[in-house]
C-alpha positions in Angstrom: 6.4 -58.0 213.7 6.8 -57.4 210.2 3.6 -56.7 208.2 2.7 -58.5 205.1 -0.8 -57.7 204.7 -2.8 -58.6 201.5 -6.0 -57.5 202.6 -7.9 -55.2 200.5 -10.1 -57.5 198.5 -11.1 -59.3 201.9 -11.9 -55.9 203.6 -14.0 -54.7 200.8 -16.1 -58.1 200.8 -16.0 -58.1 204.5 -17.6 -53.8 204.4 -19.7 -55.2 201.9 -21.3 -58.1 204.3 -21.6 -55.9 207.2 -23.6 -53.4 205.3 -25.6 -56.0 203.8 -26.1 -57.8 207.0 -27.5 -54.9 208.5 -30.1 -54.4 205.7 -31.0 -58.3 206.3 -31.3 -57.3 209.4 -34.0 -54.3 209.2 -35.8 -56.3 206.1 -35.8 -59.3 207.6 -39.4 -60.9 205.4 -38.6 -59.7 202.5 -35.6 -61.8 202.5 -37.7 -64.7 203.9 -40.2 -64.5 201.4 -38.5 -63.5 197.9 -36.2 -67.0 198.3 -39.5 -68.6 199.0 -41.3 -67.5 195.6 -38.1 -67.7 193.4 -37.7 -71.4 194.6 -41.9 -71.9 194.0 -41.4 -70.6 190.2 -37.7 -72.4 189.4 -39.4 -75.5 190.9 -41.4 -75.7 188.3 -38.6 -77.0 186.1 -39.0 -80.6 187.5 -42.3 -81.0 185.6 -39.2 -81.6 182.9 -37.2 -83.9 184.9 -38.1 -87.3 183.2 -37.8 -85.4 179.6 -34.1 -84.4 180.8 -33.3 -87.3 182.1 -30.0 -89.3 180.4 -29.4 -92.9 180.7 -27.6 -93.6 177.6 -24.2 -95.5 178.8 -22.3 -94.8 176.1 -23.4 -91.0 176.0 -22.6 -90.5 179.7 -19.5 -92.3 180.7 -17.5 -92.6 177.2 -15.8 -89.6 176.3 -17.6 -87.9 174.2 -14.8 -87.3 171.5 -13.2 -90.8 172.1 -10.5 -91.9 169.0 -13.2 -95.0 168.8 -16.3 -92.8 167.9 -14.0 -91.5 165.1 -13.1 -95.1 163.8 -16.7 -96.2 164.5 -17.7 -93.6 162.0 -15.3 -94.3 159.3 -16.4 -98.0 159.7 -19.7 -97.3 159.9 -19.4 -94.9 156.3 -17.1 -97.7 154.6 -18.5 -100.7 155.8 -22.3 -100.5 156.5 -24.4 -103.7 158.2 -25.9 -105.7 155.6 -29.4 -106.8 157.0 -29.8 -109.4 154.5 -26.2 -111.0 155.4 -25.6 -110.7 159.0 -22.3 -111.4 160.5 -21.9 -110.7 164.5 -17.7 -110.0 163.6 -18.5 -107.3 161.2 -20.9 -105.2 163.4 -19.8 -101.6 164.3 -21.7 -101.3 167.2 -23.2 -104.1 169.7 -26.0 -105.0 167.8 -29.4 -105.7 168.9 -29.7 -108.7 170.6 -30.7 -111.3 173.9 -28.7 -113.8 175.5 -28.1 -116.2 177.9 -25.3 -118.1 179.3 -26.5 -122.0 180.4 -23.7 -123.3 183.2 -23.8 -126.8 184.1 -24.4 -127.5 187.7 -22.2 -130.7 186.8 -19.0 -130.9 186.0 -19.9 -131.1 181.9 -22.5 -129.1 180.3 -22.0 -131.3 177.0 -24.7 -133.9 178.3 -27.7 -134.7 176.5 -30.3 -133.8 180.0 -28.0 -130.6 179.9 -28.8 -129.8 176.0 -32.4 -130.8 176.4 -33.0 -128.1 179.0 -30.8 -125.5 176.4 -32.8 -126.6 173.8 -35.9 -125.7 175.5 -35.1 -122.6 176.4 -34.2 -121.8 172.8 -37.7 -122.8 172.0 -39.3 -120.5 174.6 -37.4 -118.0 172.9 -38.0 -118.4 169.4 -41.8 -118.7 170.4 -42.0 -116.0 172.6 -44.4 -113.4 171.5 -43.9 -109.7 172.2 -46.6 -107.1 173.3 -46.5 -105.8 169.7 -47.1 -109.3 168.5 -43.9 -110.1 167.0 -41.7 -113.2 167.4 -38.0 -113.5 166.9 -39.0 -114.9 163.3 -40.3 -111.8 163.0 -37.2 -109.7 163.7 -34.7 -111.7 163.7 -31.6 -110.9 161.8 -31.1 -112.8 158.5 -28.4 -114.5 156.9 -28.9 -116.5 153.5 -32.5 -115.9 153.5 -33.0 -117.2 157.0 -32.9 -116.1 160.7 -29.3 -115.9 162.5 -28.8 -119.4 164.2 -26.2 -120.5 167.1 -23.4 -122.6 165.6 -23.6 -125.0 169.2 -27.3 -125.7 168.1 -27.0 -126.2 164.1 -23.9 -128.4 164.9 -26.1 -131.0 166.8 -28.9 -130.0 164.6 -31.6 -129.2 167.2 -31.0 -132.9 168.7 -29.7 -133.2 172.3 -28.7 -136.7 171.8 -26.1 -136.1 169.0 -24.1 -133.8 171.5 -21.7 -136.6 172.4 -21.0 -138.0 168.9 -20.1 -134.4 167.6 -16.9 -135.0 168.8 -16.3 -131.1 168.9 -12.6 -129.4 168.6 -11.4 -126.0 170.0 -11.6 -123.2 169.2 -12.3 -124.1 165.5 -15.0 -126.9 164.8 -14.6 -128.3 161.1 -18.6 -129.0 159.8 -20.0 -130.7 157.1 -20.4 -127.1 155.4 -17.6 -125.0 156.8 -15.2 -123.8 159.7 -17.2 -122.8 163.0 -15.4 -120.5 165.8 -16.8 -121.9 169.0 -14.6 -119.5 171.2 -17.5 -117.3 171.9 -20.1 -120.1 172.4 -18.6 -122.8 174.9 -16.7 -121.8 177.9 -14.8 -123.7 180.5 -13.5 -125.8 177.8 -11.6 -128.8 178.8 -9.0 -130.3 175.7 -7.3 -133.4 174.8 -4.9 -131.7 172.2 -7.7 -129.9 170.1 -10.7 -132.4 171.1 -13.0 -131.5 173.4 -13.3 -133.6 176.6 -16.0 -131.4 178.6 -17.0 -127.7 179.0 -18.7 -125.7 181.8 -20.9 -123.1 179.8 -22.9 -122.9 176.5 -23.9 -119.4 175.9 -26.4 -118.5 172.8 -27.4 -115.0 170.8 -30.6 -114.0 169.5 -29.4 -110.9 167.3 -32.4 -108.6 165.7 -32.6 -106.4 162.6 -31.7 -102.9 163.6 -34.4 -101.3 161.6 -37.5 -101.8 163.9 -36.3 -100.2 167.0 -39.7 -99.9 168.9 -40.6 -103.4 168.4 -37.0 -104.9 169.1 -36.9 -103.1 172.4 -40.5 -104.6 173.2 -39.3 -108.0 172.2 -35.9 -107.8 174.2 -38.1 -106.7 177.5 -40.1 -110.0 177.0 -37.0 -111.8 176.8 -35.9 -110.4 180.2 -39.4 -110.9 181.5 -39.3 -114.8 180.1 -36.2 -115.7 182.3 -37.0 -113.6 185.0 -40.0 -115.8 185.3 -38.9 -119.4 184.5 -35.8 -118.4 187.6 -37.7 -120.9 189.9 -38.4 -123.4 187.4 -34.7 -123.1 186.4 -33.4 -123.7 189.6 -34.8 -127.2 189.5 -32.9 -128.1 186.6 -29.6 -129.4 185.3 -28.1 -126.1 184.4 -27.8 -122.6 186.1 -28.9 -119.9 183.6 -28.1 -116.0 183.2 -29.1 -113.6 180.8 -28.8 -110.2 179.2 -29.8 -108.0 176.3 -28.7 -105.0 174.6 -31.0 -102.9 176.4 -30.1 -104.2 179.6 -27.4 -101.7 181.2 -29.2 -98.9 180.0 -32.8 -100.5 181.8 -30.8 -101.2 185.1 -28.8 -97.6 185.1 -32.5 -96.2 184.8 -33.7 -98.2 187.5 -30.7 -97.7 189.9 -31.2 -94.0 190.1 -34.7 -94.8 191.3 -33.1 -96.9 194.0 -31.9 -93.8 195.9 -34.7 -91.6 196.1 -36.1 -93.3 199.3 -32.9 -92.6 200.5 -33.5 -88.8 200.8 -35.8 -88.7 203.2 -33.8 -91.0 205.7 -30.6 -88.2 205.0 -32.7 -85.2 205.5 -34.5 -86.7 208.7 -30.7 -87.7 210.2 -29.3 -83.9 209.1 -32.3 -82.0 210.3 -31.7 -84.1 213.5 -28.3 -83.7 213.9 -28.7 -79.6 213.4 -31.3 -79.7 215.8 -29.1 -81.7 218.7 -26.1 -79.4 217.8 -28.0 -76.1 218.2 -30.2 -77.2 221.3 -29.2 -74.8 224.2 -30.3 -75.6 227.8 -31.7 -71.8 228.0 -35.3 -71.5 226.3 -34.5 -68.0 225.0 -31.3 -69.0 223.3 -32.2 -72.5 221.8 -31.6 -72.7 218.1 -33.7 -75.6 217.0 -35.7 -73.4 214.5 -32.5 -72.0 213.4 -31.3 -75.2 212.5 -34.4 -76.4 210.9 -34.4 -73.5 208.6 -31.0 -73.7 207.7 -31.6 -77.5 206.5 -34.9 -75.7 204.5 -32.5 -73.2 202.8 -30.4 -76.3 201.2 -33.7 -78.1 200.1 -34.2 -74.7 198.8 -31.2 -74.2 196.8 -31.2 -77.6 195.4 -34.9 -77.5 194.4 -34.0 -73.8 192.5 -31.0 -75.0 190.9 -32.1 -78.1 189.6 -35.4 -76.5 188.4 -33.3 -73.8 186.7 -31.0 -76.1 184.7 -34.4 -78.4 183.9 -36.0 -75.5 182.5 -32.8 -74.5 180.6 -32.7 -78.3 179.4 -29.4 -79.3 181.0 -29.6 -83.4 180.9 -30.5 -84.7 184.1 -27.6 -87.6 184.4 -28.1 -89.9 187.0 -24.8 -89.3 189.1 -26.8 -85.8 189.6 -28.6 -88.0 192.0 -25.9 -87.9 194.6 -25.7 -84.1 194.6 -28.8 -83.5 196.9 -27.0 -85.5 199.6 -23.8 -83.1 199.1 -25.6 -79.9 198.8 -27.5 -80.6 202.0 -23.8 -81.0 203.7 -22.7 -77.7 202.4 -25.5 -75.8 203.4 -25.8 -76.8 207.2 -21.7 -76.5 207.2 -22.4 -72.6 206.3 -25.5 -72.6 208.6 -22.6 -73.8 211.6 -20.5 -70.8 210.8 -22.8 -68.2 210.7 -24.5 -69.6 213.8 -21.0 -68.9 215.5 -20.4 -65.7 214.2 -23.8 -64.7 215.5 -22.7 -66.2 219.1 -19.8 -64.1 218.9 -21.8 -60.7 218.8 -23.2 -58.5 221.9 -26.5 -59.6 223.1 -27.6 -55.9 224.2 -26.7 -54.9 220.8 -29.9 -54.4 218.0 -30.4 -57.0 215.6 -29.5 -55.2 213.0 -26.3 -54.4 214.4 -25.7 -58.3 215.1 -26.5 -59.3 212.2 -23.9 -56.7 210.3 -21.2 -58.4 212.8 -22.0 -61.7 212.3 -22.2 -61.3 208.1 -19.1 -59.3 208.5 -17.2 -62.1 210.5 -18.7 -64.9 208.4 -18.3 -63.3 205.0 -15.2 -64.7 204.1 -15.3 -68.1 205.3 -18.3 -69.2 203.7 -17.5 -67.1 200.0 -13.9 -68.7 200.3 -15.8 -72.2 200.9 -18.5 -71.1 198.0 -16.1 -69.6 195.6 -13.7 -72.8 195.9 -16.3 -75.2 195.9 -18.3 -73.9 192.9 -14.8 -73.3 191.0 -14.2 -76.8 191.7 -17.5 -78.0 189.9 -17.3 -75.7 186.6 -13.8 -76.7 186.2 -15.2 -80.3 185.6 -17.0 -79.2 182.9 -13.7 -79.3 180.8 -13.6 -83.2 181.4 -15.1 -85.0 178.1 -17.4 -87.3 180.1 -21.2 -86.3 180.0 -22.1 -87.6 183.3 -19.3 -85.5 185.0 -20.2 -82.4 182.7 -23.8 -83.0 183.7 -22.9 -83.7 187.8 -20.9 -80.6 187.9 -23.1 -78.1 186.1 -25.9 -79.1 188.2 -23.8 -79.1 191.9 -21.6 -76.0 190.9 -25.1 -74.2 190.5 -26.6 -75.6 193.3 -23.7 -74.6 195.7 -24.3 -71.1 194.2 -28.2 -71.4 195.3 -27.1 -72.7 198.7 -24.9 -69.7 199.2 -27.5 -67.2 198.0 -30.0 -68.3 200.2 -27.7 -68.5 203.4 -27.2 -65.0 203.4 -30.8 -64.0 202.0 -33.4 -66.8 203.3 -31.1 -67.9 206.4 -30.1 -64.7 207.2 -33.6 -63.3 207.6 -34.6 -66.2 209.7 -31.6 -66.0 212.1 -32.7 -62.2 212.1 -36.3 -62.7 213.2 -35.0 -65.3 215.6 -32.6 -62.4 216.8 -35.7 -60.3 217.4 -37.4 -63.3 219.3 -34.0 -63.1 221.5 -34.0 -60.0 221.9 -37.2 -59.6 223.4 -36.3 -62.6 225.7 -39.1 -64.8 224.2 -39.6 -68.6 224.8 -38.2 -70.9 221.3 -41.4 -72.9 221.4 -44.4 -70.4 222.6 -42.7 -67.5 221.9 -44.1 -66.0 225.3 -41.9 -63.4 227.0 -40.4 -65.1 229.6 -38.3 -63.7 232.4 -34.4 -63.1 232.7 -32.2 -65.4 234.7 -31.8 -63.9 238.5 -27.7 -64.0 239.3 -28.4 -66.8 241.5 -28.0 -70.2 239.6 -30.3 -72.1 241.7 -33.5 -69.8 240.7 -32.6 -70.6 237.5 -35.5 -72.8 235.1 -34.9 -74.0 232.1 -38.4 -73.9 231.0 -39.6 -70.4 232.1 -36.3 -68.8 232.5 -34.3 -67.8 229.6 -32.0 -65.3 228.0 -28.6 -65.8 230.0 -25.3 -64.5 228.6 -21.8 -64.1 229.6 -21.9 -61.1 231.9 -18.2 -60.4 231.5 -18.0 -60.5 227.5 -21.8 -59.2 226.7 -21.4 -62.7 224.3 -23.7 -65.6 224.7 -22.4 -68.0 226.8 -19.9 -70.4 225.6 -21.1 -74.0 224.8 -19.0 -76.9 226.8 -17.3 -78.7 223.6 -15.6 -74.7 222.7 -14.0 -74.2 226.3 -13.1 -78.1 225.4 -11.2 -76.7 222.4 -9.9 -74.3 224.3 -9.1 -75.3 227.5 -7.9 -79.1 226.7 -7.7 -80.0 223.3 -5.9 -76.3 221.7 -3.0 -76.1 224.6 -2.6 -80.2 224.1 -2.4 -79.8 220.6 0.2 -77.1 220.8 3.0 -78.8 223.0 6.3 -79.4 221.4 5.8 -83.6 221.7 2.3 -83.4 220.2 3.7 -81.3 217.4 6.4 -83.9 216.9 3.9 -86.8 216.9 1.5 -84.7 214.4 4.9 -84.6 212.0 5.2 -88.2 212.6 1.6 -88.8 212.1 1.1 -86.6 209.0 4.4 -89.1 207.3 2.5 -92.1 207.8 -0.4 -90.7 206.5 1.4 -89.4 203.5 3.6 -92.5 203.1 0.3 -94.3 203.2 -1.1 -92.0 200.5 1.2 -92.2 197.9 1.9 -96.0 198.5 -2.0 -96.3 197.6 -1.5 -93.8 194.8 0.5 -96.8 192.9 -2.2 -99.1 193.0 -4.9 -97.3 191.8 -6.9 -99.8 188.6 -8.2 -97.6 185.9 -11.5 -97.8 184.5 -15.5 -98.6 185.0 -16.4 -102.2 185.1 -20.1 -101.7 183.2 -21.6 -104.2 185.4 -21.4 -101.9 188.2 -23.8 -99.2 186.6 -26.4 -101.9 187.8 -28.0 -102.3 190.9 -26.0 -105.6 193.0 -29.1 -107.8 192.4 -29.3 -107.0 189.0 -29.7 -109.9 186.4 -26.8 -108.2 184.7 -24.2 -109.2 187.4 -24.5 -113.0 187.1 -24.2 -112.9 183.3 -21.4 -111.0 183.4 -19.6 -112.8 186.1 -20.1 -115.9 184.2 -18.8 -114.3 180.6 -15.7 -113.2 182.9 -15.3 -116.6 184.5 -15.7 -118.8 181.3 -15.7 -116.7 178.3 -12.6 -114.6 178.9 -10.0 -116.2 176.9 -10.9 -114.8 173.6 -11.2 -111.4 173.6 -12.6 -109.0 170.9 -11.9 -109.9 167.3 -10.6 -106.5 166.5 -10.8 -105.0 162.9 -7.4 -103.9 161.5 -8.6 -101.3 158.9 -6.8 -100.0 155.6 -7.8 -96.5 155.3 -5.7 -95.5 152.5 -7.3 -95.5 148.8 -3.9 -95.2 146.9 -2.9 -98.8 148.5 -1.8 -100.8 145.9 -3.2 -104.5 147.0 -2.0 -106.2 143.8 1.9 -104.7 144.4 3.8 -107.8 146.2 5.7 -105.6 148.0 3.2 -103.2 149.5 1.1 -106.6 150.1 4.7 -107.3 152.3 4.5 -104.6 154.1 1.1 -105.0 155.1 1.6 -108.5 156.0 4.3 -107.7 158.2 2.3 -105.2 159.9 -0.2 -108.3 160.6 2.7 -110.5 162.1 3.4 -107.4 164.1 -0.1 -107.7 165.5 0.1 -111.3 166.3 3.6 -111.0 167.8 2.3 -108.6 171.0 2.4 -109.7 174.3 0.8 -108.6 177.9 2.7 -109.7 181.0 4.2 -112.1 178.8 1.2 -113.7 177.2 0.3 -113.4 173.8 -2.3 -110.7 173.2 -3.1 -111.7 169.9 -3.9 -115.3 168.5 -1.6 -116.4 165.9 -2.7 -118.3 162.9 -5.9 -116.8 163.9 -6.0 -113.5 161.4 -8.9 -113.9 159.5 -7.8 -111.8 155.8 -9.4 -111.5 152.6 -6.4 -110.4 150.7 -4.5 -113.6 152.0 -7.6 -115.9 150.6 -7.7 -114.0 147.5 -4.0 -114.3 146.2 -4.5 -118.1 146.8 -7.1 -118.3 143.9 -5.7 -115.7 141.2 -2.7 -113.6 139.7 -1.9 -111.4 142.8 0.5 -108.9 140.8 -1.8 -107.9 137.9 -3.4 -105.1 138.7 -5.8 -105.5 135.8 -6.4 -108.8 136.9 -6.4 -108.4 140.4 -9.4 -105.5 140.2 -11.4 -107.3 138.0 -11.6 -110.8 139.3 -12.3 -109.1 143.0 -16.3 -108.7 143.0 -16.7 -112.2 141.5 -14.4 -113.4 144.7 -16.1 -111.2 147.1 -19.5 -112.5 145.8 -19.2 -116.2 146.4 -16.8 -115.8 149.4 -18.0 -114.2 153.3 -15.8 -111.2 152.7 -18.1 -109.2 150.6 -18.6 -107.0 153.6 -14.7 -106.2 154.1 -13.8 -104.4 150.9 -15.3 -101.1 149.4 -15.0 -100.8 146.1 -15.8 -97.9 144.1 -15.3 -97.6 140.4 -12.8 -100.4 140.7 -10.6 -98.7 143.4 -10.5 -100.2 147.0 -11.4 -97.1 148.8 -11.2 -99.5 152.2 -10.8 -102.9 153.8 -10.4 -104.8 156.6 -9.0 -107.8 158.3 -9.7 -109.2 161.7 -7.3 -110.3 164.4 -8.5 -112.4 167.4 -7.3 -111.1 171.2 -6.7 -113.5 173.8 -5.9 -113.3 177.7 -7.9 -110.1 178.0 -9.8 -110.9 181.1 -9.6 -107.1 183.3 -9.6 -103.6 183.1 -5.8 -102.9 183.0 -5.5 -106.0 180.5 -8.3 -104.0 178.7 -6.4 -100.7 178.6 -3.0 -102.3 177.8 -4.4 -104.0 174.7 -6.1 -100.7 173.2 -2.6 -99.1 173.6 -0.9 -101.9 172.6 -3.0 -102.1 169.1 -2.8 -98.6 168.5 0.3 -97.8 168.8 1.1 -101.0 166.5 -1.2 -99.5 164.1 0.4 -96.2 164.3 3.9 -97.5 163.9 3.1 -99.3 160.5 4.0 -97.8 157.3 0.6 -98.2 156.0 -2.7 -96.2 157.4 -4.3 -98.7 159.3 -7.3 -97.9 162.4 -8.1 -100.9 164.5 -11.4 -101.2 165.8 -13.9 -103.0 167.7 -17.4 -102.1 169.5 -16.1 -102.6 173.3 -13.4 -99.9 171.9 -16.0 -97.3 172.6 -15.8 -98.2 176.2 -12.3 -99.0 176.7 -11.6 -95.5 175.3 -11.9 -94.1 179.2 -8.7 -95.4 180.0 -6.9 -93.0 177.3 -8.2 -90.1 179.1 -9.3 -90.6 182.6 -5.6 -89.9 184.3 -4.9 -87.2 182.1 -8.1 -85.4 182.9 -8.2 -86.0 186.5 -4.5 -84.4 186.6 -5.9 -81.6 184.4 -8.9 -81.0 186.7 -6.7 -81.0 189.9 -4.1 -78.7 188.4 -6.4 -76.0 187.1 -9.1 -76.4 190.2 -5.4 -76.1 192.8 -4.3 -72.9 190.9 -7.8 -71.4 191.3 -7.8 -72.1 194.7 -4.7 -70.6 195.5 -6.0 -67.6 193.7 -8.9 -67.2 195.7 -7.2 -67.9 198.7 -4.7 -65.3 198.1 -7.6 -62.6 197.0 -9.4 -63.5 200.5 -6.9 -64.9 202.9 -4.8 -61.5 204.4 -1.8 -63.7 204.4 0.3 -65.3 201.7 1.9 -67.9 204.0 -1.6 -69.3 204.9 -3.0 -69.0 201.5 -0.2 -71.4 200.7 -0.7 -73.7 203.5 -4.6 -73.8 202.1 -3.4 -74.9 198.7 -0.9 -77.7 200.2 -3.9 -78.7 202.2 -5.5 -79.5 199.1 -3.0 -81.4 197.3 -2.3 -83.0 200.6 -6.3 -84.2 201.1 -6.4 -84.9 197.1 -3.3 -87.5 197.5 -4.6 -89.2 200.7 -8.1 -89.6 199.3 -6.8 -91.0 195.7 -4.2 -93.2 197.7 -6.7 -94.4 200.1 -9.7 -95.1 197.3 -7.4 -97.3 195.9 -6.7 -99.6 198.9 -10.6 -99.2 199.5 -11.1 -100.8 196.1 -12.1 -97.6 194.1 -11.3 -97.4 191.1 -10.4 -94.5 189.0 -13.0 -93.6 186.9 -15.7 -91.2 185.3 -17.3 -92.0 188.7 -14.9 -91.6 191.0 -13.5 -88.6 188.7 -16.6 -86.7 190.0 -15.7 -87.3 193.6 -12.2 -86.5 192.9 -13.6 -83.1 191.8 -15.7 -82.7 195.1 -12.3 -83.6 197.0 -10.8 -80.4 195.6 -13.8 -78.3 197.1 -14.1 -79.5 200.2 -10.4 -79.9 201.3 -10.4 -76.3 200.9 -13.3 -76.0 203.4 -11.7 -76.9 206.6 -8.4 -75.3 206.4 -9.6 -72.0 205.0 -11.8 -71.7 207.9 -9.1 -72.5 210.3 -6.4 -70.4 208.4 -8.5 -67.3 207.9 -9.4 -67.9 211.6 -6.0 -68.0 212.5 -4.4 -65.0 210.8 -7.6 -63.1 212.1 -6.8 -63.8 215.8 -6.1 -60.8 217.8 -3.5 -63.0 220.0 0.4 -62.2 219.7 2.0 -65.6 219.7 1.8 -68.3 217.2 0.4 -70.9 219.6 -2.0 -69.0 221.2 -3.4 -68.0 218.0 -3.7 -71.6 216.7 -5.8 -72.3 219.9 -7.9 -69.1 219.5 -8.7 -70.5 215.9 -9.6 -73.9 217.3 -12.0 -72.3 219.8 -13.8 -70.6 217.6 -14.0 -73.1 214.7 -13.2 -76.0 216.1 -16.9 -76.9 216.9 -18.4 -75.8 213.8 -16.1 -77.7 211.6 -16.8 -80.8 213.5 -20.4 -79.8 213.1 -20.1 -79.3 209.3 -18.1 -82.9 208.8 -20.6 -84.7 211.1 -23.7 -83.4 209.1 -22.1 -83.8 205.7 -21.2 -87.4 206.2 -24.4 -87.9 207.6 -25.7 -86.3 204.3 -24.0 -89.1 202.5 -23.7 -92.1 205.1 -27.3 -93.7 203.9 -25.8 -94.2 200.4 -23.4 -96.9 202.1 -26.3 -99.1 201.9 -27.5 -98.4 198.2 -27.3 -101.3 195.8 -25.7 -99.1 193.7 -21.8 -99.0 192.6 -21.7 -95.2 191.8 -23.6 -94.4 195.1 -21.6 -96.4 197.6 -18.6 -95.0 195.8 -19.8 -91.4 196.6 -19.6 -92.2 200.2 -16.3 -94.0 200.1 -14.8 -90.8 199.0 -16.6 -88.4 200.4 -16.0 -90.0 203.7 -12.1 -90.1 202.9 -12.7 -86.7 201.6 -14.6 -85.4 205.2 -12.1 -87.4 207.4 -9.1 -86.3 205.6 -10.4 -82.3 205.5 -11.0 -82.4 209.3 -7.7 -84.0 210.1 -6.1 -81.3 208.4 -8.1 -78.4 209.2 -8.0 -79.3 213.2 -4.9 -81.4 213.5 -2.1 -80.7 210.7 -2.6 -77.2 209.6 -3.1 -75.8 213.1 0.3 -77.2 214.1 2.1 -76.4 210.6 1.0 -72.8 210.9 2.5 -72.4 214.1 6.0 -73.0 212.7 6.3 -70.2 210.5 6.1 -66.0 210.6 3.0 -64.5 211.7 1.5 -61.7 209.7 -0.9 -59.9 212.3 -4.3 -58.8 210.5 -6.1 -55.9 212.0 
C-alpha cells in the first residue's frame, strides 16, 4: 500500500496532549479549581452587561459603511432640517414620531361614525401628557408657526360630518389653499376615475421636534401606553387600530432578548438530562453520571468566562449573542462525549495518569480540529459589515476557545478524579468501595457490585449501541447495494439543495425584529396591506456645485435623467410614478428667464422664500452647492422589490451624465441587499479554505482532508437550499447561522475521517466500519445534545431565535447525515493511506 502520510503536525499535537493528559492525571485538583477561580473573576464582567447591550436596529442590522449612510451624511450636511418649517418629505432620517392606522370594520372608512372615532383618537393623542409633563403641543414639529397636522383632518376641518361632502380625489386632492398628496394617509382606496369612492384605512402621524430626545422618548412611551390601554375599548368601535412610534422597533427588540432568558434553564435541564442518560451505566462503578454533569458545567463556565472577559473589555453585546450559550452547550457536550469515548478505550488496569495520557492523545486531534474550525469560522465572521454578526462571532468564537480550554483542564481534571474512584472500585454515588463482579453472571448485583470490564481487551465493556454500529449498521452501510442507494440519496439531497438555493430571498423584514405578539407586527401588516401602492419618495440630489442650472443644455441633460427615472420598470410594472416628480427647477423656470445667469441667481432666493422649496437648494455666495428633486416610487411591496428598486435607482443615477445621488431614509436598511450575498459568499470561501488548511495539517491523509472540505461545501449548500424552502431569508440573522454551519459541518466529518485514517484495519470497508464503531455513538450523542440545546428556541416568539433553531437543526441533521452515511461510504471509494 503506498504511503502518503502528512502527519508531522498531527504527531506533535498528539504527543503534546499525551504529556498534558498525564500531567492533568497527576494534578487533577489544580486543573479543577483554577478554572473555577478564573470563571469567578471573569464573571464579574456581567456587571457591565446592561451598559454593553446594543439594541440599535440601524447600528446592528445595517452595513456599517453602507452607501446610504454616506448619502445621508451628504444630505444632512447640505440640507439641514429646519425645525420651524417641518417637511416629512425632506427628512434625512425617519424622524421622531407616533403613528396609528385606523382600519374600518366595514367596507368604507370614509363615514361620519368612523371619523368621529378617528377624531376622538386624535384628540386623545393631543391631550396626552407624558411623565415629564409635556403634551404634543409642547413637543410637536412646527410648520408655519403651528403644529404639524394631518392633511385628512385638515380637509374636514376636524368635523366628521363633512367627510362625505369633501369630494376627495386620489392621490392628489386640491384643497382651497394647496394640493395635498393623500397616498400616505389613505389606504385601500377604490376610485372612479380619480374620485375616491371608498377607502379602507386612514393613517395619521404625530411628528416631534428632534431637539428634545429625552422628552420625546417619554411622550412616545406614553403614546404606546395610551393605545395599549385603549385596546379593549377600541374592539367595540367601528374601526380597528394599530399603532407605532419611531422608538417601537428598538424597544420591542430590547424586550425580545429578555423573552429568551427563561429558556436557558429549560435548555440546560434538557442537555444535562440527556448527558446523564447517555452516560448511565448499569455498573455502579463505571457509571458516568457525575462526569456528564461536570461536562455540561464546563460549557457553562466557558460561557461565563468568555462573556465576562469581553464585557470587561467593552465589547458590545448584541441581542444575537443571546443564542450563543445554547450553541456552546452543544459544542462542549459534543467534545465531552468524544473524551468519554476515548477514556473507555483505555486499559482499566492502567494507572489514572496513563489512562488520561492515552485519552488525551486519542481525543486531542479530533477536538482540536473541531475547536479550531469552529473558532476560525466565527472569527472569520468578523469580516462582515454587520455589527450584530460581528458581536455574535466575537462572543461565540471566544466562548468556543474557553470551552476547549475548560474541556482539557476542568473537565479533564474531573475525569481523572472519577477515574481514581473507578480505580478504587468505589460506588458512583456513595463513593464506598464495592466488591468486583464474580465470574458467574448470576451473582452480579448492579447496586452493590461493580467494576466490570472486558476480560479479553482489558477495556471497559462496550455499550450495546456501539455493538449495533459494529455488528449491524457498519456492515450494512458498506454493502454494494447500500452504497448505490447512498449515492442516489446524495444525488437527491444535492438536487433539492441546489433548487432551494435558487429560491433564496434576501433581506430582513424589520417587523421580525419584534416578538410575534408585539403591536409592531399588526402595524406593519396594515401598512403592507393598505399603504404599499406608493413607496419611498426618493431624493434625487445634484451634488455638482459647478452644474450650470441656467444653461438650457445642462437643464435638458438633467431633465433627461429625471425622465429615465420615470421610465424605470420592475417586472413589467412602473417603478416611478410619471408626472409626480417634484422639482424646484421646473417650477422656477416657469416664472423667470432661466437662461441668464445673473437673473437666475439674483431671483432665486426670493422664489425659494415664497415657495415650499426653500429647503431644497443650498446656496452660498451665489453658488448653488447642491440641490434636490423628488421622485415618487410605486409598486414596491416586497423585500425583492426594495432590493431591485434600490439597485435600479442607483444604476440610473450613476448612468447619468450629471453627478447625482439618490437617497431616502429607508435606504439605510435596504443597503443590506447590496452586501448580504457577497459577504456571505466571502465568509464561506475564506472559512472553507481555512478549514482545508487545518484539516491538511491535522488529518494525516490529504484525500481525507479534501473530503472534509467537500463535506463543508455540501452541508452549506444543503442548509442554504433547505432554509429557503423553510421560509428563511438570507439576512444578517441567517448569515450568522451560515457562519456556524461552516464550523459544525466540519465536526462530524472530521471525527469520522480522522478515525478512518487512524484505523488499524486493512480494507477500506473495515476501516469505515471501525470508524463508525468508535465514533458513531459519540456523533449521535453530540448531535442530539446540540439539538436539545436549541430545540427550546423553536417555541420562542422571536423570528431571530426561531431562525437560529431552524438553521441549527438543518446543520446538525445534514452534518450527521454526512458524518455517518455519506462520508464513510465516499471514503471507501478512494485509496487508503495507512496511519501508524
